[in-house]
Phi, psi and omega in degrees: 000151181242123180260124184238132175252150182230137173263334182259120186293327180291321175295320178299313181297318179300328184279325187251356188300318181295319179297311182291320184289343177296337174228070190297319180295313181297329183256019186298327180290315178298314179298321180293321179290320175301317177299318177301318177297322181294331182259011172097013175271171177057045185262007183297323180218155176300137180282159173256119184231120184211157172216159177243132180245148174228118183054040176082359180251135176293128180240352177194156178221147182226134180224139169217133171245094182307140013265025188272182182295159161287132180248126182254135172284175168297153177205143185281331186227070185299328180300325179277327188272321186305317180302324176297317181295311182300317181300315183285319179299323181296328177293334183268324185228133177280338178210160179227157174272333181176180178216145177229139178179182175306153193308306182292318183298313181296321180294316180297320178296313182300316180295316181292322179294318178298317180298325184277329189241343185084001178282111178291154183237160172217147175288120185249347180197136172247109189246158176230133176271131177242152176228139178238138174242337179214135184271136166251112187283136174298147180256150172061038173251123180292150172109185180205162179267143169219166180272143177295143181227174186306318179298344179277357194306306184297319177298316182294325176298313178298318179294321181292323173301318177297320180297310183289334174290312179298325182280351179073025180285158189278336186251103191234018183285149175302326179297318178295319179298319178299317179300315184289317178296319178299321178296320177299315185288331186262352185283164170301123182301340177284346183253322187204130183201148176251136175249148177239135170264129180229150180236118182052041178082358181262117176295131184231348182196162177217160173201151181229160171241148182194181170063057180297139172247176181307324184233007186214185179208144180267138173260135179202191180052040180276121185209137173231124176303150188307323185287349181247009185280165178065032176236005177086006186294316182296316179298319179294318180296314180296320180298312182290324176294319179297319178296322177300318179298316178296321179294338176287350180109000177283150179272333187225158164238145179236154168204161177251140174235156173275120182295342178275003177245084183297333181297311182293322178299320179292316182299314183293324177294326179295332181263004171119000179280137182239137183294141181245305182198166181251148182228137174251148178237131178244141174256143176255139178263185178296148184295144175272350183279000000 
């Protein structure tokens, strides 16, 4: 096997795009992050971009935008490939916050990383990837969608802190939330945008789109404050945002759900999202070595 690293994101994409796009839904997060790098996002630290080839064919891809997780593509033979990945990633980083990938792949990486570095791991998330091609709009939900604007900034920062706290994400500081909300507000609306659902002028829920793939766009940052929940606002916001993505010319919308939240999984299926595959996320603690 041949392990290849890339410093130039456009060269990397040219090399792995056919492999990743063959399973576009499963690889929507990797493709979306690569797109983000191409348009100048995730510039806080140099990205880690790598692929593994076998007989000249790409068989796996690895992406990391520090300080975030290592992201693993699909791979046919993880037992053979994972050791190569762990060895090279360890040369670049002495520690990691986590890894995300298909269930077996992520587990094998977590076990190998702990053995190599002493960083113990824990399963932190069981996620499911969904894809939508046609929207079914919720009925009898009050309100309407509008786009987030500058006067919404402080509210959106508070909401984003709530979102990442509820989602159990590792980076939950207000400073980080301000950075991400600012990126939503200042980005090209065709690439990244936040929508707000409001009722009688009162904002009650939000959802955003980001991470363009060749034929799709990812929906995320879905959040409703506790006092407005169980009224259908999030589902309505996601439905109208998803239709906007399709109206932009995309064929698909993607999103990730927490499998331990049956309510959200049910809501998204009602508006047209269909399950594609499952992903596990592991967090690494401080090293025992």
